[in-house]
C-alpha positions in Angstrom: 5.9 -11.4 -3.3 3.7 -8.4 -3.1 2.1 -9.2 -6.4 1.5 -12.8 -5.3 -0.2 -11.5 -2.1 -2.4 -9.1 -4.1 -3.3 -11.9 -6.5 -4.3 -14.3 -3.7 -6.4 -11.6 -2.0 -8.2 -10.4 -5.1 -8.8 -14.0 -6.3 -10.4 -14.9 -2.9 -12.4 -11.7 -2.4 -13.6 -10.5 -5.8 -16.3 -12.2 -7.8 -16.1 -10.3 -11.1 -13.1 -11.0 -13.3 -12.6 -7.3 -14.0 -12.3 -6.6 -10.3 -9.7 -9.3 -9.9 -7.6 -7.9 -12.8 -7.9 -4.2 -11.6 -6.9 -5.1 -8.1 -3.7 -6.7 -9.3 -2.9 -3.7 -11.5 -3.5 -1.4 -8.6 -0.9 -3.3 -6.5 1.6 -3.0 -9.3 1.2 0.7 -9.7 1.1 1.5 -6.0 3.3 4.3 -4.8 6.7 3.6 -3.3 7.2 4.3 0.4 9.2 7.5 -0.3 6.4 9.0 -2.2 3.9 8.2 0.5 6.1 9.7 3.2 6.7 12.8 1.2 2.9 13.3 0.8 2.5 13.0 4.6 5.3 15.5 5.2 3.6 18.0 2.9 0.0 17.4 4.0 0.5 16.9 7.7 3.7 18.8 8.8 3.1 18.2 12.5 3.2 14.4 12.2 6.0 12.0 12.2 5.3 9.2 9.7 6.4 5.6 9.3 5.7 3.3 6.4 5.9 -0.5 6.1 7.8 -0.7 2.9 9.0 -4.3 2.6 8.3 -6.5 -0.4 7.0 -9.5 1.3 3.8 -11.5 1.7 3.0 -9.7 4.9 3.2 -6.3 3.3 0.6 -6.5 0.5 -0.4 -3.0 1.3 1.8 -0.2 2.6 0.2 1.4 5.7 1.4 4.8 6.7 1.3 5.5 10.4 1.5 9.0 11.7 2.1 10.2 15.3 1.3 13.8 16.2 3.8 16.0 18.0 6.9 14.0 17.2 
């Protein structure tokens, strides 16, 4: 479902065919949640991180949310 969401977004927002194609490829090669959380742990050790990691239409992107002092 994530690929479908990325396709719909890039089809609606990008004018150039190359941009549409590259956007879909970027969604396919996006990092898994575990990799993103490991990067936060290494780069910002004082933060507790959460990641929206579901494969659904609502989660086209994987935002990482950090809270300091947790």
